[in-house]
C-alpha positions as CSV (number, residue, x, y, z in Angstrom):
1,M,191.2,-81.4,104.6
2,N,189.2,-78.6,102.0
3,A,191.6,-78.7,99.3
4,K,190.0,-77.0,96.1
5,V,190.3,-79.4,93.7
6,L,190.4,-79.9,89.9
7,I,189.4,-83.4,88.0
8,I,191.2,-84.1,84.9
9,E,189.3,-87.1,82.9
10,D,187.8,-87.5,79.8
11,E,185.8,-90.6,80.8
12,I,182.1,-89.7,82.8
13,P,181.8,-92.6,85.1
14,A,185.5,-92.6,86.3
15,R,184.4,-88.6,87.1
16,E,181.7,-89.2,88.9
17,H,183.0,-92.0,90.8
18,L,185.9,-89.9,91.5
19,T,184.0,-87.1,92.8
20,R,181.3,-89.5,95.0
21,L,184.7,-91.1,96.8
22,L,186.6,-87.9,97.6
23,K,182.9,-85.8,98.9
24,G,182.3,-89.5,101.1
25,I,186.2,-89.3,102.5
26,Q,186.6,-85.8,102.5
27,P,183.4,-83.3,102.5
28,G,185.0,-81.0,102.6
29,I,187.2,-80.7,99.5
30,E,185.1,-78.4,96.7
31,I,185.4,-79.8,93.1
32,L,186.4,-76.9,91.2
33,D,185.7,-78.4,88.2
34,C,186.0,-81.5,85.8
35,L,187.7,-81.1,82.5
36,D,188.0,-83.5,79.4
37,S,190.9,-82.4,77.3
38,V,194.7,-81.1,77.2
39,Q,193.5,-78.0,75.5
40,A,190.5,-77.1,78.0
41,A,192.9,-78.0,81.2
42,V,195.6,-75.6,79.4
43,A,193.4,-72.8,79.2
44,W,191.4,-73.5,82.7
45,L,195.3,-74.0,84.4
46,G,196.4,-70.4,82.7
47,Q,193.7,-68.6,84.4
48,H,193.2,-70.2,87.5
49,Q,194.7,-71.7,90.6
50,A,193.4,-75.5,92.2
51,D,195.3,-76.9,95.4
52,L,195.8,-80.7,93.6
53,L,194.9,-81.8,90.2
54,F,193.3,-85.5,89.6
55,L,194.9,-86.0,86.0
56,D,194.3,-88.7,83.8
57,I,196.8,-90.0,81.2
58,H,194.8,-90.7,78.1
59,L,192.2,-87.7,77.4
60,S,190.1,-86.8,74.7
61,D,192.6,-84.8,72.3
62,G,195.6,-86.9,73.5
63,N,198.4,-86.8,76.5
64,S,198.3,-85.7,79.8
65,F,201.9,-84.9,79.1
66,A,201.2,-82.4,76.6
67,I,199.6,-80.4,79.2
68,F,203.6,-79.4,80.9
69,E,204.7,-78.5,77.5
70,K,202.0,-75.8,76.4
71,I,202.4,-74.4,80.9
72,A,204.1,-74.7,83.5
73,V,202.4,-76.3,86.3
74,H,203.2,-76.3,90.0
75,T,199.7,-77.6,91.4
76,P,200.4,-81.4,93.0
77,I,199.2,-83.9,91.0
78,I,197.4,-87.6,91.8
79,F,197.5,-89.1,88.6
80,T,194.3,-91.8,87.4
81,T,196.4,-94.2,85.1
82,A,196.2,-98.0,83.7
83,Y,199.5,-97.5,82.5
84,D,202.0,-100.3,82.2
85,E,204.0,-101.9,85.1
86,Y,207.1,-99.6,83.7
87,A,205.5,-96.2,84.6
88,I,203.7,-97.6,87.9
89,K,207.2,-98.5,88.7
90,A,208.5,-94.7,87.7
91,F,205.4,-93.1,90.2
92,K,206.8,-95.2,92.8
93,V,210.3,-94.0,92.6
94,N,209.3,-90.3,91.8
95,S,207.1,-90.2,94.9
96,I,203.9,-88.7,93.1
97,D,201.2,-90.7,93.6
98,Y,199.0,-93.2,90.9
99,L,195.4,-94.5,91.1
100,L,194.4,-97.5,88.8
101,K,191.2,-97.2,87.4
102,P,188.2,-98.0,88.0
103,I,189.3,-95.7,92.0
104,D,189.1,-97.8,95.0
105,E,188.3,-95.7,97.9
106,D,191.2,-96.6,100.0
107,D,193.7,-96.6,97.8
108,L,192.3,-92.7,97.0
109,R,192.5,-92.3,100.6
110,Q,195.7,-93.3,100.8
111,S,197.0,-91.4,98.2
112,L,195.1,-87.9,99.8
113,E,197.0,-89.0,103.1
114,K,200.3,-89.0,101.3
115,Y,199.4,-85.5,99.5
116,Q,198.6,-83.9,103.2
117,K,202.1,-85.2,103.8
118,L,204.3,-83.8,101.1
119,T,205.8,-80.5,100.6
120,P,205.5,-77.8,98.2
121,E,209.4,-78.1,97.2
122,T,209.0,-82.1,97.3
123,L,206.2,-82.5,94.8
124,R,207.9,-79.9,92.7
125,T,211.1,-81.5,92.2
126,N,209.4,-85.0,92.1
127,L,207.0,-83.9,89.4
128,E,209.8,-82.3,87.3
129,A,210.9,-86.2,87.6
130,L,208.1,-87.7,86.6
131,I,208.1,-85.5,83.4
132,K,211.1,-86.5,82.5
133,T,211.1,-90.0,82.8
134,L,207.5,-90.4,81.4
135,G,207.1,-87.6,78.7
136,Q,210.2,-88.0,76.9
137,P,209.6,-91.2,75.3
138,H,205.8,-89.6,74.1
139,K,208.1,-86.3,72.1
140,T,208.6,-87.7,69.2
141,Y,206.4,-85.9,66.5
142,Q,205.2,-87.1,63.2
143,E,207.9,-85.5,60.5
144,R,205.6,-86.5,56.9
145,F,202.5,-87.3,55.6
146,M,201.3,-89.4,52.7
147,V,199.4,-88.0,50.1
148,H,197.3,-89.0,47.0
149,R,198.1,-86.8,43.9
150,G,196.1,-88.5,41.0
151,E,197.6,-91.7,41.2
152,R,201.0,-91.2,42.4
153,L,202.3,-91.0,46.5
154,M,203.6,-88.1,47.7
155,S,205.5,-87.9,50.9
156,V,204.7,-84.0,52.6
157,L,207.9,-83.1,54.6
158,T,205.6,-81.3,58.3
159,D,207.9,-78.0,57.6
160,Q,206.2,-77.9,54.1
161,I,203.1,-77.9,56.2
162,A,201.1,-74.3,56.9
163,Y,197.5,-75.8,57.8
164,F,195.0,-78.3,58.4
165,E,191.6,-77.8,58.1
166,G,188.7,-79.7,58.4
167,E,186.0,-79.5,56.2
168,D,182.6,-81.5,56.4
169,R,183.6,-84.9,56.5
170,Y,187.0,-84.3,55.3
171,V,190.7,-83.0,56.8
172,Y,192.9,-81.6,54.3
173,L,196.4,-80.1,54.7
174,V,197.4,-77.2,52.7
175,K,200.8,-77.1,52.0
176,K,202.3,-73.5,52.0
177,D,202.7,-72.8,48.5
178,G,198.8,-73.6,48.7
179,T,198.6,-77.1,47.7
180,R,195.6,-78.9,49.1
181,Y,195.2,-82.4,49.5
182,I,193.0,-85.1,51.7
183,V,194.2,-87.5,54.5
184,Q,193.3,-89.6,56.3
185,Y,193.3,-88.0,59.2
186,R,190.9,-86.1,62.6
187,L,192.1,-83.6,63.6
188,S,192.3,-84.4,66.8
189,D,194.7,-87.5,65.5
190,L,196.8,-85.0,64.4
191,E,197.4,-82.7,67.4
192,T,198.5,-85.6,69.4
193,L,201.0,-86.5,66.1
194,L,202.2,-83.0,65.4
195,D,205.0,-80.8,67.5
196,P,202.9,-78.5,69.6
197,K,205.7,-76.4,69.7
198,Q,205.0,-75.5,65.6
199,F,201.5,-76.4,65.4
200,F,197.8,-75.2,67.6
201,R,194.8,-76.3,67.2
202,L,193.1,-72.3,66.7
203,N,189.6,-74.3,66.5
204,R,187.1,-77.1,65.7
205,S,188.3,-76.8,61.9
206,F,192.2,-75.5,61.8
207,I,195.4,-76.6,63.3
208,A,197.8,-73.3,61.9
209,H,201.6,-74.1,61.8
210,F,203.4,-70.6,63.6
211,D,205.2,-69.5,60.4
212,A,201.3,-69.6,58.6
213,I,199.7,-66.9,61.2
214,S,200.6,-63.6,58.7
215,A,198.0,-61.4,61.4
216,M,196.1,-61.7,64.8
217,I,193.7,-59.2,65.6
218,N,191.0,-59.1,68.4
219,V,187.9,-59.5,68.1
220,S,186.3,-59.1,71.6
221,K,187.8,-60.0,74.8
222,S,187.9,-63.7,75.1
223,R,188.1,-63.9,70.5
224,I,191.1,-63.7,67.9
225,K,190.5,-63.5,64.3
226,V,193.4,-65.0,62.5
227,E,194.4,-64.6,59.2
228,L,197.3,-67.7,57.3
229,N,199.3,-67.3,54.8
230,P,197.9,-68.8,52.2
231,K,194.5,-68.0,52.7
232,A,191.8,-69.9,54.0
233,K,188.4,-69.9,52.4
234,R,186.8,-69.7,55.8
235,E,187.2,-67.0,58.8
236,I,189.3,-68.0,61.5
237,I,188.0,-67.1,65.5
238,V,190.2,-68.7,67.9
239,S,187.2,-69.2,70.3
240,S,187.1,-67.7,73.9
241,E,187.8,-72.1,74.6
242,Y,191.2,-71.9,72.5
243,S,192.4,-67.9,73.0
244,Q,194.5,-68.2,76.8
245,A,196.0,-71.5,75.2
246,F,196.7,-69.5,72.2
247,R,198.1,-66.7,73.8
248,G,200.3,-69.1,76.2
249,W,201.4,-70.5,72.9
250,L,202.2,-67.4,71.0
251,N,204.4,-66.2,74.5
252,Q,206.4,-69.6,75.0
């Protein structure tokens, strides 16, 4: 088998272990890339094509099922997971294979043999069924955030939020009226709590609501300047790391 493989796994030892096993079982396999996040996967899949994906369920910036919400994926997938028995049964029923970590060589060999026997139509049908089975329970997003204003506590609805900004050691919630509050979350945590159809991670410092984006300007082939309302204190550049996924998000 001379398949071109993409590995999406945020644990370096697990990536290296899987790569060694793959090369040992199928020397002709080509590892195209190893990625560690939902964001990186969406950007890569928007520009490239692989024959087979090895996809970990939990990535550095959230649940990997978020990938399917941001971009259409038609490539066959073998999941690597530490999921509970219920989820494992779902994998079996839907005929898309899974591997429990740490990955065993014999299990990997059987997964590759199973992949070779499945037709593209079967793989596509099974993936859609699996996403429906496992993805739905995870599609509840935070509707409000508790913030402090002096001694008082307030609840801010997500519909009132323009963007989140990371600055120094703090993360600020900025409302559409310009009011700013410190929140006790990391931006990476907020990515998993916010509805990805409404909010997007622009770069390492900003997550913005779609309605808060007032202008976009190409500054190069792979970088976009974004202006927000209320106006941010700093210039916001969507880097090449995020720009492909950002364009896809705008078009969905």
